[in-house]
TIVO-2410 file (N, C-alpha, C; in nm, 3 decimals):
# residues 89
REC num residu      c1      c2      c3 atome chaine
REC   1      M  10.513   8.229   3.492     N      A
REC   1      M  10.434   8.266   3.609    CA      A
REC   1      M  10.407   8.141   3.692     C      A
REC   2      A  10.414   8.155   3.823     N      A
REC   2      A  10.393   8.043   3.914    CA      A
REC   2      A  10.248   8.000   3.914     C      A
REC   3      G  10.229   7.869   3.931     N      A
REC   3      G  10.094   7.816   3.938    CA      A
REC   3      G  10.034   7.839   4.075     C      A
REC   4      M   9.910   7.797   4.087     N      A
REC   4      M   9.839   7.815   4.214    CA      A
REC   4      M   9.869   7.703   4.312     C      A
REC   5      E   9.956   7.610   4.273     N      A
REC   5      E   9.988   7.498   4.360    CA      A
REC   5      E  10.135   7.463   4.346     C      A
REC   6      L  10.197   7.428   4.456     N      A
REC   6      L  10.333   7.377   4.456    CA      A
REC   6      L  10.323   7.226   4.447     C      A
REC   7      T  10.377   7.168   4.342     N      A
REC   7      T  10.371   7.023   4.325    CA      A
REC   7      T  10.498   6.959   4.379     C      A
REC   8      I  10.496   6.828   4.393     N      A
REC   8      I  10.615   6.757   4.439    CA      A
REC   8      I  10.728   6.775   4.339     C      A
REC   9      D  10.695   6.781   4.210     N      A
REC   9      D  10.800   6.803   4.109    CA      A
REC   9      D  10.861   6.943   4.123     C      A
REC  10      D  10.777   7.042   4.152     N      A
REC  10      D  10.828   7.178   4.178    CA      A
REC  10      D  10.922   7.176   4.298     C      A
REC  11      L  10.880   7.110   4.404     N      A
REC  11      L  10.960   7.106   4.526    CA      A
REC  11      L  11.093   7.035   4.501     C      A
REC  12      K  11.092   6.925   4.430     N      A
REC  12      K  11.217   6.854   4.398    CA      A
REC  12      K  11.312   6.944   4.320     C      A
REC  13      R  11.259   7.015   4.223     N      A
REC  13      R  11.342   7.106   4.143    CA      A
REC  13      R  11.402   7.214   4.231     C      A
REC  14      I  11.320   7.272   4.317     N      A
REC  14      I  11.367   7.379   4.405    CA      A
REC  14      I  11.472   7.326   4.503     C      A
REC  15      L  11.451   7.208   4.558     N      A
REC  15      L  11.550   7.149   4.648    CA      A
REC  15      L  11.683   7.129   4.577     C      A
REC  16      R  11.677   7.078   4.456     N      A
REC  16      R  11.801   7.057   4.379    CA      A
REC  16      R  11.871   7.189   4.349     C      A
REC  17      E  11.794   7.291   4.312     N      A
REC  17      E  11.853   7.421   4.282    CA      A
REC  17      E  11.909   7.487   4.407     C      A
REC  18      A  11.842   7.472   4.518     N      A
REC  18      A  11.881   7.539   4.642    CA      A
REC  18      A  12.001   7.472   4.708     C      A
REC  19      A  12.006   7.339   4.704     N      A
REC  19      A  12.108   7.271   4.783    CA      A
REC  19      A  12.164   7.145   4.718     C      A
REC  20      G  12.130   7.118   4.595     N      A
REC  20      G  12.180   6.997   4.532    CA      A
REC  20      G  12.105   6.874   4.578     C      A
REC  21      E  12.166   6.761   4.553     N      A
REC  21      E  12.104   6.634   4.588    CA      A
REC  21      E  12.207   6.547   4.657     C      A
REC  22      E  12.174   6.497   4.774     N      A
REC  22      E  12.264   6.413   4.852    CA      A
REC  22      E  12.295   6.284   4.774     C      A
REC  23      E  12.421   6.247   4.771     N      A
REC  23      E  12.461   6.124   4.704    CA      A
REC  23      E  12.392   6.006   4.773     C      A
REC  24      G  12.338   5.916   4.695     N      A
REC  24      G  12.270   5.800   4.750    CA      A
REC  24      G  12.121   5.823   4.777     C      A
REC  25      I  12.074   5.946   4.758     N      A
REC  25      I  11.932   5.978   4.777    CA      A
REC  25      I  11.871   6.001   4.640     C      A
REC  26      D  11.763   5.932   4.613     N      A
REC  26      D  11.694   5.946   4.484    CA      A
REC  26      D  11.570   6.032   4.504     C      A
REC  27      L  11.581   6.160   4.471     N      A
REC  27      L  11.466   6.249   4.486    CA      A
REC  27      L  11.353   6.210   4.393     C      A
REC  28      D  11.382   6.133   4.290     N      A
REC  28      D  11.276   6.092   4.199    CA      A
REC  28      D  11.197   5.975   4.253     C      A
REC  29      G  11.239   5.918   4.365     N      A
REC  29      G  11.164   5.811   4.429    CA      A
REC  29      G  11.050   5.868   4.511     C      A
REC  30      D  10.991   5.783   4.593     N      A
REC  30      D  10.880   5.824   4.679    CA      A
REC  30      D  10.936   5.890   4.805     C      A
REC  31      I  10.943   6.023   4.804     N      A
REC  31      I  11.005   6.096   4.915    CA      A
REC  31      I  10.906   6.172   5.001     C      A
REC  32      L  10.779   6.166   4.969     N      A
REC  32      L  10.681   6.250   5.037    CA      A
REC  32      L  10.685   6.240   5.188     C      A
REC  33      D  10.710   6.121   5.241     N      A
REC  33      D  10.703   6.103   5.386    CA      A
REC  33      D  10.840   6.083   5.451     C      A
REC  34      L  10.947   6.102   5.375     N      A
REC  34      L  11.080   6.100   5.434    CA      A
REC  34      L  11.107   6.237   5.494     C      A
REC  35      T  11.182   6.240   5.603     N      A
REC  35      T  11.215   6.370   5.661    CA      A
REC  35      T  11.320   6.438   5.575     C      A
REC  36      F  11.321   6.571   5.582     N      A
REC  36      F  11.423   6.644   5.507    CA      A
REC  36      F  11.561   6.605   5.557     C      A
REC  37      E  11.573   6.575   5.685     N      A
REC  37      E  11.702   6.530   5.740    CA      A
REC  37      E  11.745   6.400   5.673     C      A
REC  38      D  11.651   6.305   5.658     N      A
REC  38      D  11.683   6.179   5.591    CA      A
REC  38      D  11.721   6.200   5.444     C      A
REC  39      L  11.668   6.307   5.385     N      A
REC  39      L  11.699   6.339   5.245    CA      A
REC  39      L  11.831   6.417   5.233     C      A
REC  40      G  11.891   6.450   5.346     N      A
REC  40      G  12.020   6.517   5.344    CA      A
REC  40      G  12.015   6.668   5.343     C      A
REC  41      Y  11.900   6.727   5.378     N      A
REC  41      Y  11.886   6.872   5.377    CA      A
REC  41      Y  11.888   6.927   5.518     C      A
REC  42      D  11.979   7.020   5.542     N      A
REC  42      D  11.989   7.083   5.673    CA      A
REC  42      D  11.905   7.210   5.676     C      A
REC  43      S  11.907   7.278   5.789     N      A
REC  43      S  11.822   7.396   5.806    CA      A
REC  43      S  11.858   7.507   5.707     C      A
REC  44      L  11.985   7.524   5.675     N      A
REC  44      L  12.026   7.627   5.581    CA      A
REC  44      L  11.970   7.597   5.442     C      A
REC  45      A  11.977   7.472   5.400     N      A
REC  45      A  11.921   7.432   5.270    CA      A
REC  45      A  11.771   7.455   5.266     C      A
REC  46      L  11.704   7.429   5.377     N      A
REC  46      L  11.559   7.447   5.381    CA      A
REC  46      L  11.520   7.594   5.383     C      A
REC  47      L  11.602   7.678   5.447     N      A
REC  47      L  11.575   7.822   5.444    CA      A
REC  47      L  11.586   7.875   5.301     C      A
REC  48      E  11.687   7.828   5.228     N      A
REC  48      E  11.702   7.869   5.088    CA      A
REC  48      E  11.584   7.816   5.006     C      A
REC  49      T  11.541   7.695   5.033     N      A
REC  49      T  11.425   7.638   4.965    CA      A
REC  49      T  11.301   7.724   4.990     C      A
REC  50      G  11.280   7.761   5.115     N      A
REC  50      G  11.167   7.847   5.149    CA      A
REC  50      G  11.172   7.980   5.077     C      A
REC  51      S  11.290   8.039   5.070     N      A
REC  51      S  11.307   8.167   5.000    CA      A
REC  51      S  11.272   8.155   4.853     C      A
REC  52      R  11.314   8.046   4.792     N      A
REC  52      R  11.284   8.023   4.649    CA      A
REC  52      R  11.134   8.002   4.627     C      A
REC  53      I  11.070   7.931   4.717     N      A
REC  53      I  10.926   7.910   4.707    CA      A
REC  53      I  10.855   8.045   4.716     C      A
REC  54      E  10.898   8.127   4.811     N      A
REC  54      E  10.837   8.260   4.827    CA      A
REC  54      E  10.851   8.343   4.700     C      A
REC  55      R  10.971   8.346   4.643     N      A
REC  55      R  10.994   8.425   4.522    CA      A
REC  55      R  10.913   8.373   4.404     C      A
REC  56      E  10.914   8.243   4.385     N      A
REC  56      E  10.845   8.185   4.269    CA      A
REC  56      E  10.694   8.198   4.277     C      A
REC  57      H  10.640   8.192   4.398     N      A
REC  57      H  10.494   8.190   4.414    CA      A
REC  57      H  10.437   8.319   4.471     C      A
REC  58      G  10.524   8.416   4.497     N      A
REC  58      G  10.476   8.546   4.543    CA      A
REC  58      G  10.406   8.543   4.677     C      A
REC  59      I  10.456   8.457   4.767     N      A
REC  59      I  10.397   8.449   4.901    CA      A
REC  59      I  10.505   8.474   5.005     C      A
REC  60      E  10.461   8.495   5.127     N      A
REC  60      E  10.553   8.509   5.238    CA      A
REC  60      E  10.518   8.401   5.340     C      A
REC  61      L  10.611   8.309   5.358     N      A
REC  61      L  10.589   8.199   5.452    CA      A
REC  61      L  10.622   8.243   5.593     C      A
REC  62      E  10.552   8.187   5.689     N      A
REC  62      E  10.583   8.211   5.829    CA      A
REC  62      E  10.726   8.162   5.855     C      A
REC  63      D  10.794   8.226   5.949     N      A
REC  63      D  10.931   8.189   5.980    CA      A
REC  63      D  10.945   8.042   6.021     C      A
REC  64      T  10.843   7.990   6.086     N      A
REC  64      T  10.850   7.853   6.137    CA      A
REC  64      T  10.803   7.748   6.036     C      A
REC  65      T  10.748   7.789   5.923     N      A
REC  65      T  10.694   7.694   5.827    CA      A
REC  65      T  10.796   7.588   5.789     C      A
REC  66      I  10.914   7.631   5.755     N      A
REC  66      I  11.017   7.538   5.710    CA      A
REC  66      I  11.064   7.447   5.822     C      A
REC  67      T  11.076   7.498   5.942     N      A
REC  67      T  11.125   7.415   6.052    CA      A
REC  67      T  11.019   7.321   6.106     C      A
REC  68      V  10.894   7.358   6.096     N      A
REC  68      V  10.785   7.274   6.147    CA      A
REC  68      V  10.751   7.162   6.047     C      A
REC  69      A  10.757   7.192   5.920     N      A
REC  69      A  10.726   7.093   5.816    CA      A
REC  69      A  10.848   7.004   5.799     C      A
REC  70      E  10.842   6.885   5.854     N      A
REC  70      E  10.959   6.796   5.854    CA      A
REC  70      E  10.969   6.709   5.730     C      A
REC  71      T  10.861   6.699   5.651     N      A
REC  71      T  10.862   6.614   5.533    CA      A
REC  71      T  10.814   6.694   5.412     C      A
REC  72      P  10.847   6.648   5.293     N      A
REC  72      P  10.793   6.715   5.174    CA      A
REC  72      P  10.641   6.723   5.175     C      A
REC  73      R  10.573   6.617   5.219     N      A
REC  73      R  10.427   6.618   5.222    CA      A
REC  73      R  10.375   6.731   5.312     C      A
REC  74      A  10.436   6.746   5.429     N      A
REC  74      A  10.394   6.850   5.523    CA      A
REC  74      A  10.421   6.989   5.466     C      A
REC  75      L  10.536   7.008   5.402     N      A
REC  75      L  10.568   7.139   5.344    CA      A
REC  75      L  10.473   7.172   5.230     C      A
REC  76      L  10.445   7.075   5.144     N      A
REC  76      L  10.350   7.098   5.034    CA      A
REC  76      L  10.214   7.137   5.088     C      A
REC  77      A  10.169   7.071   5.193     N      A
REC  77      A  10.037   7.101   5.250    CA      A
REC  77      A  10.031   7.245   5.302     C      A
REC  78      V  10.133   7.287   5.374     N      A
REC  78      V  10.134   7.422   5.431    CA      A
REC  78      V  10.141   7.527   5.321     C      A
REC  79      V  10.231   7.507   5.225     N      A
REC  79      V  10.246   7.604   5.116    CA      A
REC  79      V  10.119   7.611   5.033     C      A
REC  80      N  10.063   7.496   4.998     N      A
REC  80      N   9.944   7.496   4.913    CA      A
REC  80      N   9.822   7.551   4.986     C      A
REC  81      E   9.815   7.533   5.116     N      A
REC  81      E   9.706   7.594   5.194    CA      A
REC  81      E   9.717   7.746   5.188     C      A
REC  82      Q   9.838   7.795   5.202     N      A
REC  82      Q   9.859   7.940   5.197    CA      A
REC  82      Q   9.833   7.994   5.055     C      A
REC  83      L   9.878   7.922   4.954     N      A
REC  83      L   9.852   7.966   4.816    CA      A
REC  83      L   9.702   7.971   4.788     C      A
REC  84      A   9.628   7.871   4.833     N      A
REC  84      A   9.484   7.868   4.811    CA      A
REC  84      A   9.416   7.984   4.882     C      A
REC  85      A   9.458   8.012   5.004     N      A
REC  85      A   9.399   8.122   5.081    CA      A
REC  85      A   9.427   8.256   5.014     C      A
REC  86      E   9.548   8.275   4.965     N      A
REC  86      E   9.582   8.403   4.902    CA      A
REC  86      E   9.513   8.420   4.767     C      A
REC  87      H   9.493   8.311   4.694     N      A
REC  87      H   9.425   8.322   4.565    CA      A
REC  87      H   9.274   8.338   4.581     C      A
REC  88      A   9.222   8.294   4.697     N      A
REC  88      A   9.078   8.307   4.723    CA      A
REC  88      A   9.043   8.449   4.769     C      A
REC  89      A   9.143   8.518   4.822     N      A
REC  89      A   9.119   8.653   4.876    CA      A
REC  89      A   9.099   8.755   4.765     C      A
***
């Protein structure tokens, strides 16, 4: 069962499962403030990532969430805000 929070480790796993890992990019490094583009993920990879997050955590993300959140830190903030709101309801 999914937790009440999406962690950076969860996100790294989902990114790897959804689209692999770009050669020369170390997802195990400090990636929180790198753009997804710099990490080698295009819009299709991010859409798949968003779909996996939705399935694992039982939420529905806004269509623009993935495109607006340009970094892992921004995506984690948006997803975790939504998870907190849904669990508080």
